[in-house]
C-alpha positions in Angstrom: -17.3 6.1 10.6 -15.2 7.0 13.6 -15.1 10.8 13.0 -12.7 11.4 15.9 -10.2 9.0 14.5 -10.7 10.4 11.0 -10.0 13.9 12.3 -6.9 12.7 14.2 -5.4 11.0 11.1 -6.2 14.0 8.9 -4.5 16.3 11.3 -1.4 14.1 11.3 -1.1 13.1 7.6 -3.5 15.3 5.6 -3.7 18.8 7.1 -5.4 21.4 5.0 -6.5 18.5 2.7 -2.9 18.0 1.5 -1.3 14.6 2.0 2.1 14.7 3.6 4.7 12.3 4.8 5.4 11.9 8.5 8.8 12.7 10.0 9.6 9.0 10.1 8.5 8.3 6.5 10.4 11.3 5.2 13.6 10.0 6.9 13.1 6.5 5.5 12.6 7.8 1.9 15.5 10.3 2.1 17.8 7.6 3.5 16.9 5.2 0.7 17.2 7.8 -2.1 20.7 9.0 -0.9 22.0 5.4 -0.8 21.2 4.9 -4.5 23.3 6.2 -7.5 22.0 8.7 -10.0 22.0 7.9 -13.7 20.3 8.2 -17.0 17.2 6.0 -17.0 14.3 5.4 -19.5 10.6 6.1 -18.7 10.0 2.3 -18.6 13.0 1.9 -16.3 11.6 4.6 -14.0 8.2 3.0 -13.8 9.5 -0.6 -13.5 12.9 -0.4 -11.9 15.4 -3.2 -12.4 18.7 -1.4 -11.4 19.8 0.9 -8.5 19.7 4.0 -10.7 16.2 3.1 -11.9 15.0 2.5 -8.3 16.3 5.9 -7.3 14.4 7.5 -10.2 11.2 5.6 -9.2 11.5 6.7 -5.6 12.0 10.4 -6.6 9.2 10.5 -9.3 6.6 8.0 -8.3 6.9 6.8 -4.7 4.9 9.4 -2.9 2.3 9.6 -5.7 1.5 5.9 -5.3 1.9 6.1 -1.5 -0.7 8.8 -1.1 -3.0 7.1 -3.5 -3.1 4.1 -1.2 -3.7 6.1 1.9 -6.4 8.2 0.3 -8.1 5.1 -1.1 -8.1 3.2 2.2 -8.7 6.2 4.5 -12.4 5.6 5.1 -12.0 1.9 5.6 -9.0 2.2 8.1 -10.8 4.9 10.1 -14.1 3.0 10.2 -15.4 1.4 13.3 -14.9 -2.1 11.8 -11.1 -1.7 11.3 -10.2 -1.5 15.0 -12.4 -4.6 15.4 -10.2 -6.3 12.9 -7.1 -5.3 14.9 -8.6 -6.8 18.1 -7.2 -10.2 17.1 -3.7 -8.7 17.6 -2.6 -9.5 14.0 -2.9 -8.2 10.5 -2.0 -9.8 7.2 -1.2 -7.6 4.2 -0.8 -9.0 0.6 0.9 -6.6 -1.7 0.8 -7.8 -5.4 3.0 -5.8 -7.8 4.4 -4.2 -4.7 7.4 -2.4 -6.2 9.4 -1.2 -3.2 6.6 -2.0 -0.8 4.9 1.3 -1.5 1.3 0.3 -0.5 2.6 -1.7 2.5 4.5 1.3 3.8 1.5 3.6 3.3 -0.8 1.2 5.3 1.9 0.9 8.0 2.1 4.6 8.5 -1.6 5.0 8.9 -1.6 2.0 11.1 1.0 3.5 13.4 -1.2 6.6 14.0 -4.3 4.5 14.4 -2.5 2.5 17.2 -1.4 5.7 18.8 -5.0 7.0 18.8 -6.3 3.7 20.2 -3.6 3.8 23.0 -4.4 7.4 23.8 -8.1 6.6 24.1 -7.5 3.4 26.1 -8.8 1.1 23.4 -5.3 -0.5 22.9 -3.4 -1.6 25.9 0.0 0.2 26.4 2.8 -2.2 25.6 0.6 -4.5 23.5 2.1 -5.6 20.2 0.4 -5.9 16.9 1.7 -8.7 14.7 1.8 -7.6 11.1 2.7 -10.0 8.3 3.6 -8.6 4.9 3.6 -10.7 1.7 5.4 -8.8 -1.0 5.0 -9.9 -4.6 7.0 -8.5 -7.5 9.1 -9.9 -10.3 11.9 -7.4 -9.7 14.7 -8.4 -7.2 15.6 -4.8 -6.5 11.9 -3.9 -5.8 11.6 -6.8 -3.2 15.0 -6.0 -1.6 14.3 -2.2 -1.4 10.8 -2.9 -0.1 12.1 -5.1 2.7 14.8 -2.6 3.6 12.4 0.4 3.7 9.9 -1.5 5.8 12.7 -2.5 8.2 13.9 1.1 8.3 10.4 2.4 9.0 10.2 0.1 12.1 13.7 1.0 13.2 13.2 4.7 12.9 9.7 4.5 14.4 10.9 2.5 17.4 13.7 4.9 17.9 11.1 7.7 18.2 8.9 5.3 20.3 5.9 5.8 17.9 4.4 2.4 18.0 4.8 -1.3 18.8 4.6 -3.6 15.8 6.1 -7.0 15.4 6.6 -7.6 11.7 7.6 -10.4 9.4 8.0 -10.3 5.7 7.5 -13.0 3.0 8.6 -12.3 -0.6 7.2 -14.0 -3.7 9.1 -13.3 -6.9 6.9 -15.4 -9.3 4.4 -13.3 -11.3 0.7 -13.2 -10.7 -1.3 -15.4 -11.1 1.4 -18.1 -11.5 2.2 -17.4 -7.8 -1.2 -18.8 -6.5 0.3 -22.0 -5.1 2.8 -19.9 -3.0 0.2 -17.4 -1.9 -2.2 -20.2 -0.8 0.6 -21.9 1.1 1.5 -18.7 2.9 -2.1 -18.1 3.7 -2.5 -21.6 5.2 0.4 -20.7 7.5 -0.4 -17.2 8.6 -4.2 -16.9 8.0 -6.4 -15.1 5.5 -5.2 -11.8 4.1 -6.8 -8.7 5.7 -5.8 -6.1 3.1 -4.9 -7.0 -0.4 -3.4 -4.5 -2.9 -3.1 -4.9 -6.6 -0.8 -2.1 -7.6 -0.8 -0.6 -11.1 -0.6 -3.6 -13.3 -4.2 -4.7 -13.9 -4.7 -2.9 -17.3 -1.3 -3.9 -18.8 -1.9 -7.5 -17.6 -5.3 -7.6 -19.2 -3.8 -6.3 -22.5 -1.0 -8.9 -22.4 -2.9 -12.1 -21.3 -6.5 -11.3 -21.6 -9.2 -9.6 -19.5 -10.9 -12.8 -18.4 -7.6 -14.3 -17.1 -7.2 -11.2 -15.0 -10.7 -11.5 -13.5 -10.2 -15.2 -12.8 -6.9 -14.5 -11.0 -8.5 -11.8 -8.9 -11.3 -14.1 -8.0 -8.8 -16.7 -6.9 -7.1 -14.2 -4.7 -10.4 -13.2 -3.2 -10.8 -16.8 -1.8 -7.7 -16.2 0.3 -9.0 -13.0 1.9 -10.7 -12.3 5.2 -14.4 -11.6 5.0 -13.9 -8.5 7.1 -11.0 -7.3 5.0 -10.5 -5.1 1.9 -9.3 -5.6 -1.6 -7.9 -2.5 -3.3 -7.0 -2.3 -7.0 -5.1 0.8 -8.1 -4.9 1.9 -11.7 -2.5 4.7 -12.4 -3.9 6.2 -15.6 -7.7 6.6 -15.5 -9.4 4.5 -18.1 -13.1 4.8 -17.4 -14.2 2.0 -19.8 -11.7 -0.5 -18.4 -12.3 0.4 -14.8 -16.1 0.0 -15.1 -15.7 -3.3 -17.0 -13.4 -4.6 -14.3 -15.6 -3.4 -11.4 -18.7 -5.0 -13.1 -16.9 -8.3 -13.6 -15.9 -8.4 -9.9 -19.1 -7.0 -8.5 -17.1 -4.2 -7.0 -17.3 -0.4 -6.7 -15.1 1.9 -8.7 -14.3 5.6 -8.6 -12.0 8.2 -9.9 -10.4 10.2 -7.1 -8.6 13.5 -6.8 -6.1 14.3 -4.1 -3.5 16.9 -3.3 0.0 15.9 -2.1 3.3 17.5 -1.3 6.1 16.6 -3.7 9.1 14.7 -2.2 11.9 15.3 -2.4 10.8 18.9 -2.5 12.3 21.1 -5.2 10.7 24.3 -3.9 9.3 25.3 -0.5 5.6 24.5 -0.2 5.5 22.7 -3.6 2.5 20.4 -4.1 0.5 18.9 -6.9 -3.0 17.8 -7.5 -3.6 14.3 -8.9 -6.6 13.7 -11.0 -5.9 10.3 -12.6 -6.5 7.7 -9.9 -8.9 5.0 -10.8 -9.8 2.7 -7.9 -11.7 -0.5 -7.6 -12.4 -1.6 -4.1 -14.1 -4.7 -2.8 -14.7 -6.5 0.4 -14.5 -10.3 -0.2 -17.9 -11.9 -0.5 -18.3 -15.7 -0.4 
């Protein structure tokens, strides 16, 4: 592990062991929330937004929770010695399945911005050099894909305005549901290269219940074939189910763990308000051929 880099990222994003949004990300989230209408929405609508009011409810209730889960889960990997080696190629491919409004992609991008700042400050990344990041966003909701693209673009716009980092980005969107989207994901991979970080966001358990556990495993193994050997696959499960998590990890030959983190609530309702989250189940795996 690169302890100096870890300490730098913790000081910026997780001081006192409490995850927080950067100035840029707070601006992006606030800007997006204020542009959307308020309205009565159901619990299902809040979790799986299909309308502008439902998207606003999701951003207020779930965005930062999922965002910090991604950062917390990938922290050790992205601050390891091997991750800067991955960036040495000058490009990074992110596959975000069940992306919602690009929550995991934004979480990775923010950590990436501070990692590049650290590498520039230490002379390991040449000043003025650009990292080419490709995002492949997959969701069945039009408003999720549109909002995700807009928030990513705003993050770059606000970030460049503050001269934080230099990232050249491009975004592909895939609306067809996993794993029926495999032809599209293969075609994109053939054009851009293998995926370096792949996220499966909060649908694994419901998918297994709907179509069968083995079909989920088979789909995940197909995705693995499209991933970089030096990359990382992350499966996030919102509600901790130890039996399901262990079964899935065993089927994939992966590691699994329940995590606890503390985060600030955004938008804040009271000064200094924060919560502890105890329900994260994570399966992580580096592709193995």
